[in-house]
C-alpha positions, 0 to 999 in steps of 0.5 A: 522538496523535503521527504517526511519521517514516515517515509525515511523510516519506512520498512521493506517487508515481503509481501503477504501475497504476491498474487493480488489484493488480499481482501480481493482474493479472499471475497472474489474481489477485483482491483486496478493496481496494488500498494505493499504496506511497508511496515506489515508487507499487506497487499492492498489495492488502490484508491482506482480500485472499487473496494480501496483495501490499501487506504483501508489498511491504513485507517484500520491499522495506522501503517502510514507508508505504502509503495507501488506493488506494480511492475516497474513503479517503486514510489511510495505514499505516506498517508499521514503526511500525503507526501510522494517519496 
């Protein structure tokens, strides 16, 4: 399967908050899994989490690619092309 342009050009920024989802930490919320934005390092919670902050970050910024921020996982997801890499 060919990869999309967004996945092939994604960066590798440091995590803004390695402790957890930025918005959930600020509001006292909870998360299931974490995702790191590969454009700015934002850490957001997954779509199985109550607030879905990683997807909200994409809709608010247009940053297209996230990577799992779970230990032992390194997959990436492009919101624009709905492709995994």
